[in-house]
Backbone bond lengths (Angstrom), bond angles and torsions (degrees), N, CA, C in turn:
res aa  C-N    CA-C-N  psi(-1)  N-CA   C-N-CA  omega(-1)  CA-C   N-CA-C  phi
1 X - - - 1.444 - - 1.526 109.06 -
2 X 1.334 115.31 141.13 1.452 120.23 -179.21 1.525 110.12 -67.52
3 X 1.318 115.50 127.95 1.463 121.06 174.95 1.524 108.54 -99.10
4 X 1.318 116.35 138.94 1.460 122.27 -176.86 1.522 109.87 -121.89
5 X 1.326 116.73 135.17 1.459 121.92 179.32 1.520 109.07 -127.28
6 X 1.323 115.19 120.99 1.455 121.20 179.75 1.531 110.80 -92.37
7 X 1.325 116.18 147.95 1.458 121.07 177.26 1.522 109.47 -155.33
8 X 1.335 115.60 169.26 1.452 120.31 174.14 1.512 115.33 104.57
9 X 1.324 116.92 -3.25 1.451 118.90 179.37 1.522 111.87 -71.80
10 X 1.328 115.30 174.99 1.452 120.10 179.38 1.504 111.82 168.47
11 X 1.322 114.70 -168.66 1.458 122.04 178.82 1.527 108.35 -103.29
12 X 1.312 116.13 129.44 1.458 120.75 -178.04 1.525 109.12 -143.44
13 X 1.312 116.02 150.59 1.464 119.72 177.21 1.523 110.39 -78.52
14 X 1.312 115.51 155.52 1.464 120.52 176.13 1.527 109.88 -54.49
15 X 1.325 115.32 136.45 1.451 121.01 -176.91 1.518 113.58 93.37
16 X 1.321 116.54 -11.12 1.454 121.48 -178.57 1.521 112.90 -82.51
17 X 1.333 115.05 -175.12 1.461 121.81 -176.67 1.520 111.13 -133.04
18 X 1.321 115.04 152.97 1.454 123.28 172.02 1.522 108.16 -144.50
19 X 1.329 115.18 153.77 1.461 120.19 174.74 1.520 108.44 -123.97
20 X 1.314 116.07 116.47 1.461 121.58 178.60 1.524 109.87 -92.74
21 X 1.329 115.05 149.54 1.456 121.50 176.66 1.521 109.84 -123.59
22 X 1.314 115.79 149.45 1.463 123.03 176.97 1.523 106.26 -131.30
23 X 1.329 116.52 105.23 1.456 121.78 -177.16 1.521 109.96 -96.82
24 X 1.324 115.99 129.34 1.460 121.80 -179.77 1.519 110.68 -101.15
25 X 1.326 114.74 150.07 1.466 120.63 -174.90 1.513 113.48 -82.83
26 X 1.343 117.51 -15.84 1.449 119.98 -173.84 1.519 111.63 -133.89
27 X 1.336 115.23 154.25 1.449 120.45 179.71 1.527 111.69 -70.45
28 X 1.347 116.07 -17.10 1.470 119.10 177.84 1.527 111.31 -65.06
29 X 1.310 115.89 -11.51 1.465 122.14 173.74 1.526 110.93 -47.93
30 X 1.323 116.80 -38.28 1.459 121.05 -174.69 1.530 112.98 -67.81
31 X 1.327 117.83 -12.27 1.466 121.43 179.50 1.528 112.20 -83.40
32 X 1.335 116.74 -13.71 1.456 120.25 -168.14 1.527 113.13 -113.04
33 X 1.325 114.83 145.81 1.457 119.53 165.44 1.524 108.23 -70.22
34 X 1.326 115.08 153.61 1.463 121.15 -177.11 1.518 110.26 -126.65
35 X 1.323 114.39 152.21 1.448 118.98 175.89 1.513 111.22 -135.47
36 X 1.318 115.51 148.72 1.460 121.80 169.93 1.533 107.76 -105.92
37 X 1.314 115.48 139.61 1.452 123.34 -179.54 1.527 108.51 -133.00
38 X 1.309 116.49 165.11 1.460 119.75 175.87 1.524 110.17 -146.92
39 X 1.336 114.18 154.33 1.458 119.91 178.12 1.515 108.88 -137.78
40 X 1.316 115.09 116.79 1.456 121.55 177.19 1.525 108.92 -89.20
41 X 1.332 118.02 157.95 1.462 120.68 -179.60 1.522 111.53 -55.88
42 X 1.318 115.09 130.14 1.464 120.06 177.39 1.511 115.14 77.07
43 X 1.326 116.91 4.26 1.466 119.92 -179.02 1.524 110.63 -121.50
44 X 1.326 115.27 162.61 1.457 119.52 176.87 1.530 110.36 -77.65
45 X 1.308 114.98 157.67 1.462 119.75 176.20 1.527 109.21 -65.43
46 X 1.330 116.00 137.89 1.450 120.10 -178.61 1.524 110.80 -129.55
47 X 1.316 114.93 154.20 1.458 122.16 178.26 1.519 109.94 -73.15
48 X 1.341 115.70 143.87 1.460 121.30 177.68 1.529 110.80 -117.50
49 X 1.344 116.50 -52.46 1.465 119.44 -176.22 1.523 109.63 -159.11
50 X 1.333 116.55 151.93 1.452 121.76 177.95 1.511 111.20 -134.10
51 X 1.336 116.08 154.91 1.464 121.26 179.96 1.518 108.79 -143.00
52 X 1.324 116.66 140.38 1.463 121.43 179.21 1.523 110.86 -70.00
53 X 1.338 116.25 169.39 1.455 119.97 -176.55 1.530 111.28 -61.12
54 X 1.317 116.99 -32.71 1.460 120.68 -178.00 1.525 112.62 -87.03
55 X 1.309 116.47 -15.32 1.462 120.37 -174.41 1.512 113.49 87.97
56 X 1.329 117.13 -0.07 1.449 120.58 -174.70 1.512 115.13 -79.67
57 X 1.324 117.11 -17.90 1.459 121.28 -179.40 1.518 109.63 -128.96
58 X 1.318 115.21 139.48 1.456 121.02 179.11 1.523 109.98 -135.12
59 X 1.321 115.61 160.78 1.471 121.78 -178.46 1.509 107.52 -150.22
60 X 1.338 116.64 138.54 1.467 120.82 -175.25 1.512 111.57 -130.52
61 X 1.323 114.55 148.53 1.458 119.72 168.91 1.526 108.18 -67.62
62 X 1.316 116.50 147.44 1.463 120.42 -178.52 1.526 112.01 -57.29
63 X 1.318 116.74 -32.80 1.465 121.46 -175.13 1.531 112.89 -67.94
64 X 1.331 117.83 -18.56 1.467 120.28 -177.17 1.525 112.74 -119.61
65 X 1.316 116.33 -5.01 1.466 120.18 -176.35 1.532 110.02 -59.06
66 X 1.323 115.90 132.38 1.457 121.18 -179.16 1.518 113.82 88.35
67 X 1.319 118.14 -12.86 1.468 122.11 -179.69 1.523 112.03 -113.80
68 X 1.316 117.15 -35.58 1.460 122.49 -177.51 1.526 109.84 -107.35
69 X 1.346 115.19 149.09 1.462 120.74 176.41 1.519 109.29 -134.95
70 X 1.316 115.99 124.87 1.462 121.47 177.26 1.526 108.54 -97.14
71 X 1.321 116.17 142.52 1.459 121.25 178.15 1.522 108.47 -151.81
72 X 1.322 116.25 173.10 1.458 119.81 178.17 1.522 109.47 -152.53
73 X 1.343 114.28 154.21 1.455 122.11 174.76 1.526 105.99 -127.97
74 X 1.318 117.22 97.53 1.467 120.21 -175.69 1.523 112.28 -66.26
75 X 1.313 117.51 -26.10 1.469 119.90 177.19 1.529 111.07 -66.41
76 X 1.319 116.27 -25.32 1.470 121.55 179.65 1.521 112.19 -105.69
77 X 1.330 116.62 4.43 1.472 120.59 -178.73 1.529 111.42 52.88
78 X 1.315 116.96 41.50 1.461 121.05 -173.99 1.527 111.07 -137.15
79 X 1.321 114.25 140.16 1.459 121.42 171.78 1.522 108.39 -114.48
80 X 1.325 115.76 156.12 1.465 120.54 -175.93 1.524 110.76 -132.10
81 X 1.333 114.51 157.19 1.458 120.47 170.96 1.521 106.97 -135.60
82 X 1.314 116.13 106.54 1.459 121.48 175.50 1.517 108.19 -86.15
83 X 1.320 116.72 121.78 1.453 121.99 -176.27 1.527 109.08 -117.06
84 X 1.310 116.35 116.19 1.461 122.56 178.78 1.520 110.26 -115.66
85 X 1.312 116.00 164.30 1.469 121.73 178.26 1.528 111.20 49.19
86 X 1.307 115.32 48.49 1.462 120.33 -175.56 1.523 111.50 -64.98
87 X 1.328 114.33 146.70 1.456 122.69 -179.50 1.530 109.01 -121.53
88 X 1.318 117.21 156.05 1.478 118.83 177.41 1.532 112.61 -54.94
89 X 1.317 117.65 -32.75 1.467 119.92 -179.83 1.530 113.11 -72.14
90 X 1.332 117.51 -5.67 1.459 120.64 173.15 1.530 112.07 -82.79
91 X 1.322 116.50 -6.43 1.459 120.57 179.37 1.523 110.46 -60.65
92 X 1.330 116.20 124.84 1.459 121.70 -176.55 1.526 108.95 -179.09
93 X 1.327 115.21 170.73 1.462 120.83 166.15 1.526 106.64 -89.72
94 X 1.321 116.16 129.26 1.454 121.54 -177.05 1.530 109.96 -104.76
95 X 1.325 114.75 135.33 1.455 122.92 -178.16 1.527 109.86 -126.31
96 X 1.326 115.82 154.62 1.452 120.42 169.01 1.529 108.04 -119.47
97 X 1.320 115.24 157.57 1.458 119.84 178.63 1.511 109.84 -162.21
98 X 1.318 115.21 165.25 1.454 121.85 175.46 1.528 108.86 -80.17
99 X 1.310 116.87 141.72 1.466 121.58 177.48 1.521 109.01 -133.01
100 X 1.334 117.72 156.17 1.471 120.29 -178.11 1.533 113.00 -62.99
101 X 1.325 116.31 -33.78 1.451 121.12 177.71 1.524 108.44 -155.31
102 X 1.323 117.16 164.14 1.475 120.10 -171.50 1.525 112.39 -62.37
103 X 1.329 118.20 -22.38 1.468 121.03 178.74 1.527 112.31 -115.83
104 X 1.315 117.31 14.12 1.464 122.90 177.06 1.519 107.99 -107.69
105 X 1.323 114.92 71.14 1.451 119.91 -172.37 1.518 113.47 -86.93
106 X 1.315 118.29 -7.69 1.461 120.81 -178.41 1.513 112.72 -78.69
107 X 1.329 116.47 -9.84 1.464 119.46 -173.62 1.523 112.16 -124.54
108 X 1.305 116.68 45.75 1.467 119.82 175.26 1.524 109.10 -57.86
109 X 1.329 117.64 136.32 1.457 118.88 -171.22 1.520 114.65 -127.79
110 X 1.297 118.24 2.20 1.464 119.51 176.73 1.511 110.81 -88.18
111 X 1.322 115.46 -176.00 1.467 120.63 175.58 1.518 109.60 -83.83
112 X 1.307 116.64 135.87 1.467 120.40 177.40 1.529 109.28 -76.56
113 X 1.332 115.84 132.31 1.460 120.37 177.85 1.517 111.16 -87.16
114 X 1.322 115.34 -163.28 1.468 121.15 -179.19 1.522 112.15 -78.80
115 X 1.302 116.55 -20.77 1.450 120.08 -178.03 1.516 111.83 78.63
116 X 1.324 115.23 174.51 1.459 121.20 177.23 1.529 108.42 -134.22
117 X 1.323 116.27 132.21 1.465 121.15 -174.20 1.530 110.65 -80.76
118 X 1.314 115.35 130.40 1.462 122.80 172.81 1.519 107.64 -117.97
119 X 1.313 115.52 123.91 1.461 120.95 178.66 1.520 108.97 -124.81
120 X 1.326 115.82 124.45 1.456 121.41 -178.69 1.523 108.19 -114.59
121 X 1.316 115.84 118.20 1.465 120.54 -179.29 1.523 110.47 -92.89
122 X 1.320 114.93 148.79 1.477 119.49 -178.39 1.518 111.37 -89.99
């Protein structure tokens, strides 16, 4: 089973940027659509962005549209989430996972990793 490791989180001021990475353990990563999710304290995990296996199609939650960009490099078995114009409400643990399709985020089917903490101060 593909193992996923998230990294790149940190503490940033409102308006700042961060780039998250999701490294996969196997080359079969390139066969799958990927999704980024986040979970804030006391809230359920929510979808943030999705990307097709080829990288040609993307889908975003309304709350991040225009600020976040999802991408992937299949040669490096890695997916990315570029986050700009960060807001305090973006504070959460961010996770990546495999999804059936770039806009089918309700059925993530890989193993959830440890995630990476993003904290945005006001």
